[in-house]
C-alpha positions as CSV (number, residue, x, y, z in Angstrom):
1,X,131.1,96.5,117.3
2,X,128.0,97.5,119.3
3,X,128.0,101.0,117.9
4,X,128.2,99.6,114.3
5,X,125.2,97.4,115.0
6,X,123.4,100.5,116.2
7,X,124.4,102.6,113.2
8,X,123.3,100.0,110.7
9,X,119.9,99.7,112.3
10,X,119.5,103.5,112.4
11,X,120.6,103.8,108.8
12,X,118.1,101.3,107.6
13,X,115.3,102.9,109.6
14,X,116.1,106.4,108.2
15,X,116.5,105.3,104.6
16,X,113.4,103.2,104.7
17,X,111.3,106.0,106.1
18,X,112.7,108.3,103.4
19,X,111.8,105.8,100.7
20,X,108.3,105.4,102.1
21,X,107.7,109.1,102.3
22,X,108.9,109.7,98.7
23,X,107.4,106.3,97.5
24,X,110.5,105.8,95.4
25,X,110.5,102.0,95.2
26,X,106.9,100.9,95.7
27,X,106.2,97.1,95.5
28,X,102.6,97.3,94.5
29,X,102.9,97.3,90.7
30,X,99.5,95.7,90.0
31,X,101.0,92.3,89.1
32,X,99.1,89.5,90.6
33,X,102.1,87.5,91.6
34,X,103.1,90.3,94.0
35,X,99.8,90.4,96.0
36,X,100.5,88.0,98.8
37,X,100.4,90.3,101.8
38,X,99.1,93.9,101.5
39,X,97.8,96.2,98.8
40,X,99.7,99.2,100.3
41,X,103.1,100.0,98.8
42,X,106.0,98.4,100.6
43,X,109.5,99.7,99.6
44,X,111.7,97.3,97.5
45,X,114.7,98.5,99.4
46,X,116.5,95.3,100.6
47,X,119.0,95.3,97.7
48,X,120.2,98.8,98.6
49,X,121.2,97.8,102.1
50,X,122.8,94.6,100.9
51,X,124.7,96.2,98.0
52,X,126.1,99.1,99.8
53,X,126.9,97.1,102.9
54,X,129.0,94.7,100.9
55,X,130.8,97.5,99.0
56,X,131.5,99.3,102.3
57,X,132.9,96.4,104.2
58,X,134.5,94.2,101.5
59,X,135.7,96.7,98.9
60,X,139.3,96.7,100.2
61,X,139.7,92.9,99.7
62,X,137.3,92.4,96.8
63,X,137.2,95.6,94.7
64,X,136.0,93.9,91.5
65,X,133.3,91.8,93.2
66,X,132.0,94.9,95.0
67,X,131.8,96.8,91.7
68,X,129.9,93.9,90.1
69,X,127.5,93.7,93.0
70,X,126.8,97.5,92.7
71,X,126.1,96.8,89.0
72,X,123.7,94.0,89.8
73,X,122.1,96.3,92.4
74,X,121.6,98.9,89.7
75,X,120.1,96.3,87.3
76,X,117.8,95.1,90.0
77,X,116.6,98.6,90.8
78,X,115.9,99.3,87.2
79,X,113.8,96.1,87.2
80,X,112.0,97.0,90.4
81,X,111.2,100.4,88.9
82,X,109.9,98.6,85.8
83,X,112.4,100.3,83.5
84,X,113.8,97.0,82.4
85,X,110.5,95.2,81.7
86,X,111.9,92.7,79.2
87,X,113.2,89.6,80.9
88,X,115.5,88.9,78.0
89,X,117.3,92.2,78.6
90,X,117.6,91.5,82.3
91,X,119.0,88.1,81.6
92,X,121.5,89.5,79.2
93,X,122.9,91.9,81.7
94,X,122.9,89.2,84.4
95,X,124.9,87.1,82.0
96,X,127.5,89.8,81.4
97,X,127.9,90.5,85.1
98,X,128.3,86.8,86.1
99,X,130.8,86.2,83.3
100,X,132.8,89.2,84.4
101,X,133.0,87.9,88.0
102,X,133.9,84.4,86.8
103,X,136.7,85.7,84.5
104,X,138.3,88.1,87.0
105,X,138.2,85.6,89.9
106,X,138.8,82.5,87.8
107,X,135.8,80.8,89.4
108,X,135.8,77.1,88.6
109,X,134.2,73.9,89.8
110,X,137.1,71.6,89.9
111,X,135.3,68.3,90.6
112,X,131.8,66.9,90.6
113,X,133.0,63.4,91.4
114,X,131.5,62.2,88.1
115,X,134.5,61.1,86.1
116,X,133.2,61.8,82.6
117,X,131.9,65.3,83.5
118,X,135.1,66.1,85.3
119,X,137.0,65.5,82.2
120,X,134.9,68.2,80.4
121,X,135.5,70.5,83.4
122,X,139.3,70.4,82.7
123,X,138.6,72.7,79.7
124,X,138.5,76.1,81.2
125,X,135.9,77.5,78.7
126,X,133.5,74.6,79.4
127,X,134.1,75.1,83.2
128,X,133.4,78.8,83.0
129,X,130.1,78.2,81.0
130,X,129.1,75.6,83.6
131,X,129.8,77.9,86.5
132,X,128.0,80.7,84.8
133,X,125.0,78.4,84.3
134,X,125.0,77.4,88.0
135,X,125.2,81.0,89.3
136,X,122.4,82.2,87.0
137,X,120.2,79.4,88.2
138,X,120.8,80.4,91.8
139,X,120.3,84.2,91.2
140,X,117.0,83.7,89.3
141,X,115.9,80.9,91.6
142,X,116.4,83.2,94.5
143,X,114.2,85.8,92.8
144,X,111.6,83.1,92.2
145,X,111.3,82.1,95.8
146,X,111.1,85.7,97.0
147,X,107.3,85.8,97.3
148,X,106.7,85.4,101.0
149,X,108.0,87.5,103.9
150,X,111.2,86.1,105.4
151,X,111.5,83.2,103.0
152,X,114.7,84.3,101.1
153,X,116.3,86.0,104.0
154,X,115.4,83.2,106.4
155,X,116.8,80.6,104.0
156,X,120.1,82.4,103.5
157,X,120.4,82.9,107.2
158,X,120.2,79.2,107.6
159,X,122.7,78.6,104.9
160,X,125.2,81.1,106.4
161,X,124.7,79.5,109.8
162,X,125.7,76.1,108.5
163,X,128.7,77.5,106.7
164,X,129.8,78.9,110.0
165,X,129.0,75.8,112.0
166,X,131.1,73.6,109.6
167,X,134.0,76.1,109.5
168,X,133.5,76.3,105.8
169,X,134.2,80.1,105.4
170,X,137.8,80.2,104.5
171,X,138.2,83.2,102.2
172,X,140.5,86.0,103.2
173,X,137.9,88.6,103.9
174,X,135.8,86.4,106.2
175,X,137.1,87.9,109.4
176,X,135.0,87.2,112.5
177,X,133.9,90.9,112.7
178,X,132.7,91.1,109.1
179,X,130.8,87.8,109.3
180,X,129.1,88.9,112.5
181,X,128.1,92.2,110.8
182,X,126.9,90.4,107.6
183,X,124.8,87.9,109.7
184,X,123.4,90.8,111.7
185,X,122.4,92.7,108.6
186,X,120.6,89.7,107.2
187,X,118.8,89.1,110.5
188,X,117.9,92.8,110.7
189,X,116.5,92.8,107.2
190,X,114.7,89.5,108.0
191,X,112.9,91.2,110.9
192,X,112.0,94.2,108.8
193,X,110.8,91.9,106.0
194,X,108.9,89.6,108.4
195,X,106.9,92.6,109.8
196,X,106.2,93.9,106.3
197,X,108.4,97.0,106.5
198,X,110.5,96.3,103.4
199,X,110.9,93.8,100.6
200,X,114.1,92.6,99.0
201,X,112.9,93.3,95.5
202,X,114.7,91.9,92.4
203,X,117.8,93.8,93.4
204,X,118.0,92.1,96.8
205,X,117.3,88.7,95.4
206,X,119.9,89.1,92.7
207,X,122.6,90.2,95.2
208,X,121.9,87.4,97.7
209,X,122.0,84.8,95.0
210,X,125.2,86.2,93.6
211,X,127.0,86.6,97.0
212,X,126.1,83.1,98.2
213,X,127.0,81.5,94.9
214,X,130.4,83.2,95.0
215,X,130.9,82.2,98.6
216,X,130.2,78.5,98.2
217,X,132.1,78.1,94.9
218,X,135.2,79.7,96.4
219,X,134.9,77.7,99.6
220,X,134.6,74.5,97.6
221,X,137.7,75.5,95.5
222,X,139.6,75.7,98.8
223,X,138.0,72.6,100.4
224,X,138.1,69.8,97.8
225,X,137.6,67.2,100.5
226,X,134.0,68.4,101.1
227,X,131.5,66.7,98.9
228,X,130.4,68.9,96.0
229,X,126.9,67.7,96.6
230,X,126.9,69.4,100.0
231,X,127.3,72.6,98.0
232,X,124.3,71.7,95.9
233,X,122.4,70.8,99.0
234,X,123.1,74.2,100.5
235,X,121.5,75.9,97.5
236,X,119.1,73.2,96.3
237,X,115.9,75.1,97.0
238,X,116.3,78.2,94.8
239,X,118.1,76.0,92.1
240,X,115.3,73.4,91.9
241,X,112.6,76.1,92.2
242,X,114.0,77.7,89.1
243,X,114.5,74.5,87.1
244,X,111.1,73.1,88.1
245,X,109.3,76.3,87.2
246,X,110.8,76.2,83.7
247,X,109.6,72.6,83.2
248,X,106.1,73.2,84.5
249,X,105.7,76.3,82.4
250,X,106.6,74.4,79.3
251,X,104.2,71.7,80.5
252,X,101.3,74.3,80.3
253,X,102.6,76.1,77.3
254,X,103.6,79.2,79.2
255,X,106.7,81.3,78.7
256,X,109.4,80.3,81.3
257,X,110.6,83.9,81.6
258,X,107.4,85.5,82.8
259,X,106.2,85.4,86.5
260,X,103.1,83.5,87.6
261,X,101.3,82.5,90.8
262,X,102.1,78.8,90.7
263,X,105.4,78.7,92.6
264,X,105.5,76.2,95.5
265,X,105.4,78.9,98.2
266,X,102.4,80.6,96.6
267,X,100.4,77.3,96.4
268,X,101.3,76.6,100.1
269,X,100.1,80.1,101.0
270,X,96.8,79.5,99.3
271,X,96.4,76.1,101.0
272,X,97.1,77.4,104.5
273,X,94.9,80.5,103.9
274,X,91.9,78.2,103.0
275,X,92.4,76.1,106.0
276,X,93.4,78.5,108.8
277,X,91.7,81.7,109.8
278,X,94.2,84.5,110.0
279,X,95.5,87.7,108.4
280,X,97.4,87.5,105.1
281,X,100.6,88.6,107.0
282,X,100.2,85.7,109.5
283,X,99.6,83.1,106.8
284,X,102.5,84.6,104.8
285,X,104.9,84.3,107.6
286,X,103.6,80.8,108.6
287,X,104.1,79.6,105.0
288,X,107.7,80.8,104.8
289,X,108.4,79.4,108.3
290,X,107.3,75.9,107.3
291,X,109.5,75.9,104.2
292,X,112.5,77.2,106.1
293,X,112.0,74.6,108.9
294,X,112.1,71.9,106.3
295,X,115.3,73.3,104.8
296,X,116.8,73.7,108.3
297,X,116.1,70.0,109.1
298,X,117.6,69.0,105.7
299,X,120.8,70.9,106.3
300,X,121.1,69.7,109.8
301,X,121.1,66.1,108.5
302,X,123.5,67.0,105.6
303,X,125.9,68.7,108.0
304,X,126.3,65.5,110.0
305,X,128.8,64.4,107.3
306,X,129.7,67.1,104.7
307,X,132.3,64.8,103.1
308,X,129.8,62.0,102.3
309,X,128.6,62.2,98.7
310,X,126.2,59.4,99.3
311,X,124.4,61.2,102.2
312,X,124.2,64.4,100.2
313,X,122.8,62.7,97.1
314,X,120.2,60.9,99.1
315,X,119.1,64.1,100.8
316,X,118.9,66.0,97.5
317,X,116.9,63.3,95.8
318,X,114.6,63.1,98.9
319,X,114.1,66.8,98.8
320,X,113.2,66.7,95.1
321,X,110.8,63.9,95.6
322,X,109.0,65.6,98.6
323,X,108.9,68.9,96.7
324,X,107.3,67.3,93.6
325,X,104.8,65.3,95.5
326,X,103.8,68.2,97.7
327,X,103.6,70.5,94.7
328,X,101.2,68.2,92.8
329,X,99.0,67.9,95.9
330,X,98.9,71.7,96.5
331,X,98.4,72.4,92.8
332,X,95.6,69.9,92.6
333,X,94.0,71.4,95.7
334,X,94.0,74.9,94.1
335,X,93.1,73.9,90.5
336,X,91.1,70.8,91.1
337,X,93.1,67.9,89.6
338,X,94.6,69.6,86.5
339,X,97.6,67.3,86.8
């Protein structure tokens, strides 16, 4: 196992240096929403490591999923290279990919513990559409929160940790060795990202959102006693960031499919930068750390009883309330009482 750890670290180091030397996947595209650390070009290479790692270690057990992950990697790389500039085209290919995975693996959400809605879920077509909607929300929400170093990778490290703590990983390919390696890869990428050596890019965000959506839905299908709202709690942040962003963009007559600089983490970065002296990298890492500490505390409380729907609903509603109130405060601080 130790030699595999060493080989993975060396592989990332070599590939990253090659990409930097050739400047193949530069992050500095000139778009304002990307300028939160440095103006130099950092490589958008995170998706490459995630995609090929999954294909290498999980292909035997999950051939179809591995192929679709490589497809989503290719889609993300085309986006990172600004070949796919139209958000509508990106969404269309995301939709086809997610529908393919849902169909081949028969992914379904069997119960939401809401009687009327569960009756609709009994119709497979409706169930597939609902699952597709949920996964697309997670994928794009993950991309939305990928604006600070360590935010996305730190968040999913926390999620994976609680899945392990609660013995919630029950799929066949979740052997101890593979989970340790996956955790190690995420942690290694987290460190590289934290010190501004690489970014996830759209490809990395898409893959992480897809993998964790697949994991939690499958785990819930095999663990019906667990509250479905614990599943929502695990992924509440990227999901709500996505939904809230759509609503606020409509509020200001902006297109919901184009990026801006008004996501929660960006406003928090601005607030801290105005109140603390420090480099952009320091403020960036501090902002992501504060958000992830909040999510860590939330999941610690939620994991006290993963079977209690009441507890999970209270936590989700509290998180939404805190998010909205803090967002309004940060937004008003930056734009002087526009709300």
